[in-house]
C-alpha positions as CSV (number, residue, x, y, z in Angstrom):
1,M,4.6,75.4,118.9
2,S,5.8,78.9,119.3
3,G,9.4,78.0,120.4
4,A,10.0,75.5,117.4
5,R,11.7,76.6,114.4
6,P,10.5,76.1,111.1
7,K,12.3,73.2,109.5
8,G,12.2,74.6,106.1
9,R,14.4,77.4,107.3
10,V,16.7,75.8,108.9
11,R,17.2,73.2,105.9
12,A,17.8,76.3,103.8
13,V,20.5,77.8,106.0
14,L,22.3,74.5,105.8
15,A,22.3,74.0,102.3
16,L,23.6,77.3,102.1
17,G,26.5,76.5,104.1
18,T,27.2,73.4,102.1
19,V,27.2,75.5,98.9
20,V,29.7,78.0,100.4
21,G,31.7,75.3,101.7
22,L,32.0,73.4,98.8
23,S,32.9,76.4,96.7
24,P,35.9,76.0,94.5
25,V,38.9,78.6,95.3
26,G,40.4,80.5,92.3
27,T,44.1,80.6,92.0
28,L,45.9,83.1,89.3
29,A,49.1,81.4,87.0
30,S,52.1,83.5,87.0
31,W,54.8,83.6,84.2
32,T,58.5,84.1,85.5
33,D,61.6,84.3,83.5
34,T,65.2,84.6,84.7
35,V,68.4,86.1,83.1
36,P,71.5,84.8,84.5
37,I,74.6,87.3,84.9
38,T,78.3,84.9,84.3
39,G,81.7,85.4,83.5
40,T,82.8,88.0,85.9
41,T,86.2,87.2,87.3
42,F,88.3,88.6,90.2
43,K,92.1,88.3,90.1
44,S,94.5,90.1,92.8
45,G,97.3,92.3,91.6
46,T,100.9,92.3,92.9
47,I,103.0,94.7,94.9
48,D,106.8,94.8,93.8
49,L,108.6,97.6,94.8
50,Q,112.2,98.1,93.7
51,L,115.1,100.5,94.3
52,N,117.3,100.6,90.9
53,D,115.5,97.9,89.3
54,L,116.6,95.7,92.3
55,N,114.7,93.8,95.3
56,V,117.7,94.3,97.8
57,V,120.0,96.8,97.8
58,T,123.6,97.2,99.3
59,S,124.9,100.8,99.3
60,T,128.5,101.6,99.9
61,T,128.3,105.0,98.3
62,L,126.5,106.4,100.8
63,S,129.2,104.9,103.7
64,M,132.0,107.2,104.8
65,T,135.1,106.0,106.5
66,D,137.5,108.6,108.4
67,M,134.8,111.0,108.7
68,A,135.6,114.4,110.1
69,P,133.1,116.9,111.0
70,G,131.3,118.6,108.4
71,A,131.8,115.4,106.1
72,T,128.9,114.5,103.8
73,S,128.2,111.4,101.3
74,A,125.1,111.1,98.6
75,E,123.3,108.4,96.9
76,V,120.5,108.4,94.6
77,F,118.0,105.9,94.7
78,R,115.1,105.4,91.7
79,V,111.8,104.0,93.2
80,K,109.9,101.4,90.8
81,N,106.7,99.7,90.6
82,A,107.7,96.2,88.9
83,G,104.1,95.0,90.0
84,T,100.5,95.5,88.5
85,T,98.9,97.5,91.5
86,P,99.6,101.4,92.0
87,F,101.2,102.1,95.1
88,T,102.4,105.1,97.5
89,Y,105.6,104.3,99.7
90,T,106.8,105.5,102.7
91,I,110.7,105.3,104.3
92,T,111.6,104.0,107.8
93,G,115.6,103.9,108.9
94,G,117.9,104.9,111.6
95,L,121.5,103.5,112.8
96,G,122.9,100.0,114.0
97,G,126.3,98.9,115.3
98,T,128.3,99.2,118.1
99,D,128.4,102.9,118.7
100,A,124.6,103.5,117.3
101,A,123.8,105.1,120.7
102,S,126.8,107.5,120.6
103,F,125.9,108.7,117.5
104,A,122.3,108.7,118.0
105,T,122.6,110.9,121.4
106,A,125.0,113.6,119.7
107,S,122.4,114.1,116.7
108,A,125.6,113.7,115.1
109,L,124.6,112.3,111.5
110,K,121.6,113.8,109.8
111,L,119.6,112.8,106.4
112,N,118.9,115.1,103.6
113,I,116.7,113.5,100.8
114,S,115.7,115.4,97.8
115,A,113.7,114.5,95.0
116,N,115.1,114.4,91.2
117,G,118.2,115.7,93.2
118,T,121.6,114.6,91.8
119,R,124.9,113.7,93.1
120,S,128.0,116.0,92.9
121,G,131.3,115.5,94.2
122,T,133.1,112.2,95.6
123,G,133.7,110.6,98.9
124,N,133.3,112.3,102.1
125,A,132.3,115.5,100.0
126,A,129.7,114.0,97.8
127,T,126.2,115.9,98.1
128,C,122.8,116.1,96.7
129,T,122.3,118.9,94.4
130,G,118.7,120.3,93.0
131,G,115.6,118.8,93.3
132,T,112.8,119.5,95.7
133,A,113.3,118.7,99.4
134,V,111.5,115.6,100.9
135,V,113.0,115.9,104.1
136,T,115.9,117.7,105.8
137,G,118.3,117.6,108.8
138,V,116.7,114.5,110.1
139,A,118.9,113.2,112.7
140,L,119.1,109.6,112.5
141,T,118.7,107.4,116.0
142,A,119.4,104.1,116.8
143,N,116.2,102.7,115.9
144,T,116.0,101.4,112.1
145,G,112.6,101.5,111.9
146,A,112.1,105.1,112.9
147,T,110.0,107.4,110.6
148,V,112.2,109.2,108.2
149,V,109.5,110.0,105.4
150,G,106.2,109.4,107.0
151,T,103.9,111.5,104.3
152,A,103.1,108.6,101.6
153,Q,104.9,109.5,98.2
154,G,103.1,108.5,94.8
155,P,101.0,107.1,93.9
156,L,103.3,105.3,91.3
157,A,101.6,103.2,88.8
158,S,102.6,99.7,87.6
159,G,105.4,100.1,85.6
160,A,106.2,103.5,86.8
161,T,109.7,104.9,88.0
162,G,108.9,107.6,90.2
163,A,111.4,110.9,90.6
164,P,115.0,110.0,91.8
165,L,115.6,110.3,95.4
166,C,118.9,111.7,96.5
167,F,119.7,110.7,99.9
168,Q,122.6,112.9,101.6
169,V,124.2,111.8,105.0
170,T,125.8,114.8,107.0
171,F,127.9,114.3,109.9
172,A,127.6,116.9,112.2
173,S,130.1,119.9,112.1
174,D,129.6,120.3,116.0
175,A,130.0,116.7,116.5
176,P,131.3,116.0,119.8
177,T,135.1,114.9,120.1
178,T,133.8,111.5,121.8
179,L,132.9,110.5,118.8
180,Q,136.6,109.6,117.1
181,G,136.8,106.1,116.2
182,K,133.5,105.1,116.6
183,T,131.4,103.3,114.1
184,A,127.7,102.8,113.2
185,T,125.8,101.4,110.2
186,A,122.7,103.1,108.6
187,T,120.0,100.5,107.4
188,F,116.6,102.6,105.5
189,T,113.5,100.3,104.4
190,V,111.0,102.0,101.6
191,T,107.4,100.3,102.5
192,A,104.9,100.3,99.7
193,T,101.1,100.5,100.3
194,S,98.7,99.7,97.4
195,T,96.0,101.5,96.3
196,P,93.1,101.1,94.8
């Protein structure tokens, strides 16, 4: 009899386990609320760089015929932001045509650009006067994509016109006689890059 457990105690333990197991588990109720954010619109801007109020510019004023060493030509261009997004701009350019390499090898055609410069004189004696130098004495190469003005100019706000840029091309005073009767063309490209 010593090894037997009292029945009453076992029943009490079982009964307790049943009570604990059936005891309800309480849950807390949470209230929530939300506020929507609407009405936000995203619209991209536009870049529209113009020179002298045009999207394509053909320059004959900068041309020279019957050049002799020391001849110069000049023309003024105005950079305008006709778009809605501010931008900065750079300039590339160089020589093309049949004899571009001959002029380039001799560094015979050199470019100056001045901001706020004005054109003085006519024909093969036209020059840029006044203003602030942007680049000076850049020898034009036989690569129309060569960097002429690599430092970003501006920025120009929407609708703004930048300082007039006076381009002056000089036929070097020490141009070799082998360039007599030779012909080259020049192409310049102004490239705008948007700013935030």
